[in-house]
N, C-alpha and C positions, 0 to 999 in steps of 0.2 A: 422357486424360480421368483425371481423379481419383473416386476414393470415399471418399463419407463414412456414417461408421457413427457411431450410437451408442456409447458408452464404458462397460463397465460392469466394468470392471480396474481396478484401485488401479496394480499396477503397471506395467500396458500404460502408462496416461497418466502416470505419474512419469516413466517409464524415458524417455520422450520430454518432456517440458516440462521435469524438472529437469536435464535436460542441456543445456540451450539456452541461450546466455553470457547472454542477456539477462532468462532469466526471474527471475519472485521469487515470493512465494505466492500474487498475486493468480489467478495460473491453477492453483495447487496442488488436488490430490484434495481435500484436507482445507477446504480453504476453501472449495467446496461441499458438503461432506458439512453443515459449521457453518449455511449457508443451509438445508439440509434439514432440518436440525435447529431450524430458526427457523418451520420449515413453507411454504418457499419450494417451488417450480418451479425447475429447474436443469436446462442444458441442457449437456451434456458431447458432442462433435464431435471424433472423430479423421478426418486424412484421407492416404488410401495413394494411392502410384503402385506399380504390380508388385509390391503387399501389401507395401510399404515405407513406414513413418510418414512424410509430410513437413510436417503440421503440424496443429496443432489449438487449438482454442478453448473456452471454457466462458464459459456464462452464466446468468444468476440475472432468474429473471421477477417483475419488481415491480410493485407495482399501487397505482394514487395515484386520488386522485376526478379526477383530469385526464385518467387511460388508462392503462392496461397499460402498460409497455415491456421491452424486455431488453437487461439492462447485462454488459456486456460488458469489465470491467477489466482492465488489461494484456494482451490479446491482440485478437486470433489471435497466433498464433505460429506464424512461416512465415518462408521466405525472402522478402522483399518484394522483390525485383531479378525475382522471376517473376512477369511481368506476369499470364501466363493461368490460375496457381496464387491468385495474389491474386482474380484477376478469379471464378472459381472458388468461392473461400472467399466470399467477399461475396455473391456468389450463393446460397450454400447458409446463411448468418445471413437473409439475407433470407426465404428458405422457410420459414425457423424462428422468425421472429418474427412471420408471416403464420397459421402454424400454432397459435402460441398469442396470435392474438387483438390482436397491440400494436398501441399506435400508431404506435409508433417503436422502432430499437433502438439506443442509447448504445454506442458504440466509443471505448477508449481506447488504442491500442497501447503496446508499448514498443519505439516506435520515435519515435528522438531527431527532434526538430520541424528541420524543412528547408525548402525551396523544396518538394524534391522529395516528399517525406512529403505536405506540403498538397495535391499532385497527383496524389498516390497517392488521397487521398481522394474529393478533388472528381470525377476520371476514374472511379470507383467507385460516385456518386451521392452521396455522405454530405456534409452541411453542418456549418458548425461549431456544435456543441451551446453553446445559455443558461447551463449550467450545466456545471461541472465533475461527472468520475466518477474516483473515488479522485483520488492526488498527480499533478500537470503539471509540476509544480518540481521536483527532489529537490536534497538535497546529498549526494554521493557522496565519498566514501573508500575511496582503494585498499589492500585488504589484504594485497595483497601488499606492503607495507613496514611496516617494525617497529614497534613503538610509539615507541621513540628518533625513528625519522623521520618519524612522525606529529608526536609533540610536538614535534617541529624546526617542522615546516609551519604550527603550531599559533599564533595570538594570545599576545599577551604576555599580554594578559586572561585566555586561558583556561591558562595554563600556570601566573599568578599564583591562580587561584579552587583549580585542581589542589593547588599546594602547601597553599595555609589549608585545602581537604578533606583534606590528609594530617599535618596538625598537627593539625587536631582531632579525632583517630583513631577517625574513621569506618570500621566494621564495612561488609565489602558478604558478601553471599551473594546464591546464586542457586539457585533449584528452579523441580520444579513441582505443590506438594502440594495440597490443596483450601484450607489455611489461606492462602492466598499469594493465591490469586485472591479471596478473602474481605477479605484486610486491602486487597488493588487497589481494591474495589468503595467500601469504605468511604474510602480517602482520595481516591478519585475525586471521591465526590460533593463534598467540602471543599474540594478543589481546586475545581471547577468552579463554588461558590460564591465563591470568590475571586476565577477570574478571570472571572467573567460569562460562563460558556455553560454548553448544555444537556446533563447528563450523559449518557451510557450505561447503560440500564438492568443490573440487576446480570446480568439473563437473558441479554443480548445479550452480556455480555462475558465469563459462566462459560461459555455454548455455544462462544466462539470459544475461550475456553482449553483447554477439553476436546476438542475438532475435533482444534489440534494437540499434544494433550499426547501423542493415541493413538498417535503414528508419533515423539513425540523430538523435534518441530520444535519447543519453544516454552520456553522461563524466564523468570521473572519474577525481578530483579534487584532486591534490596531495602539500600538504606543504611539505617544504624539509628546512633544514637550514644546510649550509654548504655541498651540495650532500646530506644528508641523511634525508630520509624518516620520518617527524613526525605524520602526519595523512594524509589519505585519505577518500571523501566521494563518494559513490557511487551514482547518480540523474538521474532522468529520465523526461524526457521533455515530455508532451502530452498535448493536446489538453490547458487548461486553464490552467493547474498547474504544478509546477515545486514541484518532489517530492526526499527530502529525504531520499531516501532508507534504506541505511546502511549507516555507517561509521563506523570508525578505526582508533586506533590511538597508539604509543608504551606509554610507559614511558617519554619520553622527547619530544614528543607532548603535553603530559598533562603539565608538567614543564615550556615550552614554548608559550601555552596557542592559538597551530595553528588552533582551529576548529573555531574561528569565523570569520578569515579572509577566509578561505573558505567557509562559506556559505555566506559572504558579496559580494564574486567573483560567486557564484552560483546563486545568486539572480539577477546580474547584465546582463548576461546571457540569464535570465529566460526572465527579461524585455524585452532584445531583440527579443526573440521569440515571444513575447504577452502573455505571462501567465499573469493573473491576479492574481495568490497569489501562495504560497509558502511552501508547503506541510513538517512540519517536526517530521511527523510521531508521533508513541505512546507517551502517556502520560500517569500520572495515577493521582488521586485527590491528593491533596497536604497534607491530613489526610493518605493517605498509606505508612507509614515512612519504614515501614518494607515489602515494597515492591523492590524488584529488581530490578525495573526501577524507583525509588524514586529519585535515587540522577542524572538520565540520563534528569528526567521528570523535575528536577530545571533549571538543565541549560538551558535547551527550552523555559522553562517561561520568564528567563532569556531576550530573544528575546524580550518580551513584546510584546507574540505571541495571539489571540482570541483562545481561548478552543470551540473545536470542538467536541460533542458527537454525531457520526454516531446510528442511530438506531442498536442495538448489532443485533448478530449472531443468527435468527432463524430457526429451524427446520421443514420441512415437512416430517411427517413419513408414510413412506410406510408401512413398514412393521414391526408394535409392538412387537413382541414379541423380535425379533435380537434389536429393538433398543434400549429394557432397559437394553440390555448387554453393549449398546453404553454408555449410560445415566451415567450407575455406571463407568465404566472404564475413564470416562471422567473428572467423578466428583472427583473422588480419584486422578488422574494425577493433575487436578488443583491446588486442596489442597496442593500435595505436591512437586509443583514446584511456590508454590506464586504467582499464575498469576491470 
């Protein structure tokens, strides 16, 4: 029988989570410090067997007009082959969801999509969610490869853009100063207007930046030409993974092909930190040409990345009648947004 406890120690939490080969920042201690700074309730649970940590999961309680729910992105982290442990963890997830009066719990684990993974979800009473929770289909680069090996596997178009950027004498810098996040917020607003999406608030981005900065887990990479900012990447380094969390650019940034230089610089830093992979985050299928993320997905593919499909978001329904409304609203919203 496993023992479940609320965790109050960052060292204990990250000591387990950051050591998991599949982990990234989605289950990190500081990601939930960010949610706390936003005024959210969070849950952090450690699982012990014989005084040894064998699992962990963290979630944030989200409130919406259609009902409160608990979101567990990138977790739980455990041995998915241990059926009894999996059952116990999902029982604990259910218990915490009920404690917080949630309509449902939404889970998107760090578990590669397979018939086996879908069976695990079904066997534990979860159903496919109508909306995603974090990235479900990602582009991954192997950082055990050198820069030269990665470039050899990239497309001709990518290498052409890189040569163009180098000829344009673009300067790359990386830091976690207040001025960097202020610049990022300004550029994101312009980028969102040009690309027609809803920008994050300055508060949202700044609080996330500050949460990860406390423990040296973030850098903002900036490309400049003649002192003018062309593009910026918001990079998070945690455990075995470097994550390209957000990226923004100006029209000049696109013209001068600044993005490849930003990514190569971030990969160099990730290797120094011992990261094993570089997560380019969300991509969509090659056949989804009408999807609003199709263009950026093709750019990410030009790196020669491997395509990883996580087990998609599943819901543990706690209040069936109220959940019907959630399913209707989210299904409609997904179609409207073309996501």
